[in-house]
C-alpha positions, 0 to 999 in steps of 0.5 A: 378472425382467429388467424388475424388475432394470432397475427396481431398478438404475434406482432404485439409480442414482437414489438414489446420484445424489440422495446425490451431489447432496445433498452439500456441496462444499468448493471449495479455492483450488487449485480442487480440489473435495471432495464431503462432508457439513459437520459443523462450521465452527470458527475455524480449520478446517472439519470434514467426513465423506466418506459413501462412506468412513465417517460416523464418520471426521471430516476437517478442512481449514484455512479459509485453504485454502478458497475457498468452500463450496456447501451442499446447499441451494445456498447459498454461504459464501465464505472469505478468508485471515486475513491479508487478511480485513477482518473481522479489522481492524474495530477498526483506525483506517484514516485517518492525518493526518501531518506531515513533522516535519523539512520546516520546516527546509528551507523547506516544511511537508508534510502528508499523508493516508493511507487504508487500502483493504484489508489490505496496500494504502493510498493516500497524498496529500501537500501541501507548502506551500513557503515555510512554514518556515525560509529559510536561503538567504534565497531567499524561496520560495513555491509548492506541491507535490503527491505521490500514492502507492499503498502496498503493505505487505510481507506475511510471508515465510511464513504461519501459521494465523490470521496477520494484520497487527498493524495495517492501516497498520503495517509495511514498505512500498514505494510508487510515487509521483508528485510535481509542484511549482510554486514561485518563489524568488530567486537572486542572479547575479554578473557580473564585469567587468575595466574598470580594469586588473587590478582586477575588479568585480562587479555583482549581480542579484537575480532571481525565478525560477519553477520547475516540477519533478516526479519519479517515485520508488519509495519504501521505508519503515517505519511504526510504529503506537502504540496505534491512535492515533499513528504514525511513518513513516520513508522514502526514495525514489529515481527520476527527476526533472525541472525547468525550471531546473537548477543542478547538484545542487539541492533542489526541496523535495519532492526533490533532482535531481542535474543535467540530464545525470543526472536521478536524484531522491532524497527522504527524510523522517520523518513523525508523525501521528494515526489516526482 
């Protein structure tokens, strides 16, 4: 009887082991694993049964809590949170061409291009053509500046099932940005001379100076997208700046720098553009 009992026990263990190995696995984002049998994968949740408890009792788990499912045949199905799932934004236009609407009033025209990389992230590059605009100081400026930034779109303070961005490029954001510029402009210098008693005479000297400037800033802004076609981008930035020519608080077309001893840089703008 003993050998028969051993064989039966071995077969029972083998059968139980096969049952365990044949089960599906739900791997959660907190790394916990649920051994189960998947019954249904819906839009928002996955339903399953636990054979060791009951085949009639149906359990459910939110898809946003699942990292992946490993089926009994070895195939896997990965899951992403609704907020960051690219499949939820297939109809969103991911490229934007913008112009800084007020930049021509200050002596330059700034054009920027933004591309969404994934939900919540995008890159932006700007080209400023100095001299293409109004010249209120009659300085005859000419040159360019470039600005590059990596944009982080603000995520919600709390998550709800099925939550997603209204548009990939819409919302409040923070953007570390690097700016570099090269331009020339005319400055008028005066030399005062007292040669005839108490009468003062001045001699003017109109000089053309070349300036190299740059800034590292943290840019805060908000972008509105209208009908997946038109956008408005309002922003301001603060950081550190440098210039080869300091003359008190000065405007360098892409930003303002306070002075050499306090090199804080500021920038602001209003962009408008189209998506495609």
